[in-house]
N, C-alpha and C positions, 0 to 999 in steps of 0.2 A: 258838789251837789249840796253839801251841808251849809255852806255859807249863806245862800239865799233863804234858808229856812231858820236861821239862828234867832230871828226876832219874832217868829210865829209861835203861838201857843196851841197845842194840840190836846184834845180831850179823849182820844181813843187811839188804839194801835192801828185800826183801819184808816183813820184820818191821816196818820203819819205815813202809812204805806202809800196812800194815794198821792200825797205830796211828793214823796220820794220818786214815785213812778213818773210824775210830771217832769221833775228835774232830770231823771234818767233819759227820758225821750228827748229833751232839749239837748242834753250832752251828746247823745248818739247821733242826732241829726245835724249837729253843728259841723261845718266844714273845717277840717284841720288844715292850717296854713301850709304845713310841711308837704302834704301830699295833694292838696286841693280836692279832697273828698271827705265825706263824713265817715264816722266809725260804722254806721249802719250800712253804707255802700260797700265799705271794705269787707264787712262780714258777709253780706249777701252775695258778693262776687267771688270771694276767695274761700272763706271758711265754710259757708253753708253747703255748697255743692259737694264738699268732701266729708260731711258728717254722715255717720252710719246710724241706722235705726236703733232704737233702744232694744236690747235683747228681750225676747219673749219671757225668758225665765230670769229671775234675779240671780246675781252671783252667789255661788256657794263656796265656802272655804273647803279646800281639799287637803287632807293629810297625805303625806307621801312616804313610801317605804320601798326599799330594794330588797328583793327576796329571791331565793333559788327554788325552782319548782321541785317538789318532792317526788319520789318514785311513784306515788299514787296520783300524780298530775294535779296536785292541789298546792296552793300557797296559803300561808297563815297570816291573818291580821287580827290582833287582839283576841287570840285563842279561838278564832273561827276559821274554817278552811274553805277556800273557794277554788273551783276547778278551772283549769286552763287546757287548751288542746294538748293531748298526750305527747305529741311530737316535741314538745318543749321541756320534757323531763330533764332535770339537771341544769336547765338554762337559767340565766339571771333575768329577772323581769322587774318592772317598776309597778307598784300598786298605788293608785290614786283613790282616796276614800273621802266621800262627802257624807253628810248626815244620812242620806238615803241610798247611796249607790257606791259600789266597788267596781272600779275599772282597772284592768290589768293591761300593761303595755310591754311589748317586746321590741327593742330597737326602735322605739318611737311609734310603733304601730299598735293600735288597740286590738287585743286578741280575745278579750273576755269582759263581759259586763254582768254583774249580779246585783240584785237588791241587797242592801247591807243587812246583815244579821248580827245580833248581839248575843246569840246563844253560844256560850263557851263549850268547846268540844264538839260543836255541830259542824255539819258539812253542807255546803251549797254546791251541788254538782249538776252540770248539764250533760245529758246523755251523749250529745254529739262530741263532747270532749274526750270520750273514752275510745281506746283502740277497738276495732271491730271484734277482736277475739276476747275482749275484756268487758264488753258492755253489759254482760250479765251482772257485773259487780254493783250496778246501781240498785240491785235488790239484795245486797249483802246483809247478813245478820249473823249473830253469834253462833247459831246452830250450824250455818254453812261454814264458818271459819273453823269450827271444831272438826267438822267432817273433812275439810281439806287438810287440816293439820294431821289427822289420823292417817291419811294416805302417805305422809312423810314418815311418821313413826310415833310411838307412845310418848317419848320425851318431848317431841314437838307439840303433840296434843296437850300434854300436861302444861307446857310453857304457855301456849295460847290460852288455855283454860285459866291459868293463874294470872295472866296479863288481863284478861277480861274481868276477873274478880278484883284485881287491884285498883280498878277505877270506880268512881262513884256511880257511873253509868257505863254499861258495856260499850256503847257507841263511841265513848272517848278513847277506847283502845283499838278501834278498827284500823286506824292509820298505821299504828305499830304492827298489828297482826298481818295486815296485807303486805307490808314491807318485808316482814320475815318470811312469809309464805312465798313471796316472789323470789327469794334467794334460792329456791329449789331449781330455778332455771340455770343457775350458775354453779351451784355446789351439789355434790352427791348427797343423797339422803343420810348416809351414816355420819357424815361430817356435821350436817345440820342437827342431827340427833345429839351428838356430843356437845355442840355449842349450846343447844337448848338445855341440856343437862347441867352444864356449868353455870348458865344463867339462873337456872332454878335453884341450884345450891347456894348461889350468891344472893338469891332473892332480889335480883335486879331485872325488872321486867321492861326492857327497852330494846328497840331495834339496834341501837348503837352497841349494846353489850353483845348481842348475838353476832352481829357483823364483825366486831372486833375479835371475838373468839374464833370465828371462821377464818379470818385473815391470819390469825396465829397458827391455826391448825394446818393451813395449806403450806406453811413454811416448815412443818415438822416432817421427819421421816415417816413413811407410811407404816402404820401400826394396825394389827388386826383389831377389828371392832367387835367387842363382846356385847351381845344383846343385853339390855338392862331390864330387869323386872322392877316395875314401879311400886314403891311402898305406898300404902294408904296414908294420905295426909289431907289436911283441910283444904288445900288448893285444888283438889281434884273434884270436878263436877262434870257429869255427862251431858250429852246433847239435850236430853229431856228437860234439863233445868231451864233452858232458854226457850222452850216451846210456849 
């Protein structure tokens, strides 16, 4: 296409483009000796019928991450937590994240879609992802967590209180607190009390610490549990603080 234009002088880009288009049409309509057909005929009969329409939405780059569903049926991406169906707790899932959307897959099947959030420590939770007996948790707050902790015992309440206080915002501790309170389904309250007391003394406010302490306690010979009177210290705040 260039050879026929080599001796011509052009004065604008538009003029060059028109000349190239003319040569392109000549090339595409010229019969190829090897096949006895033109490039245009080959395209219209073979390629064009198999072309797909242009997607309605432009392609978006998606970051990907493999994660395990936490006990509170959320997965984490860049310090924000997104819910998935509760039946997938402890299961491994794949997270696909674009600029505007977070989609979670389990064994190749899409199981949750959320608008992307950049709020660190925040939660994006769909009500239908919760088990029926836990759906009240979508209204969880610090006061409720303290109330539930008090039903286990004073050391648990003190630990939950200190955990809430240890974060910049109480909401950032909800994940940890809910996980610890859920341990009451598996372990007796006296053991949870001892584990929380040990975590308080170590000033380590995490689910992993309490769970590790409980695992250790279950391997020890049964010992009588002595009720503990809590000393006054800076980490103790009552329910009224969070009202």
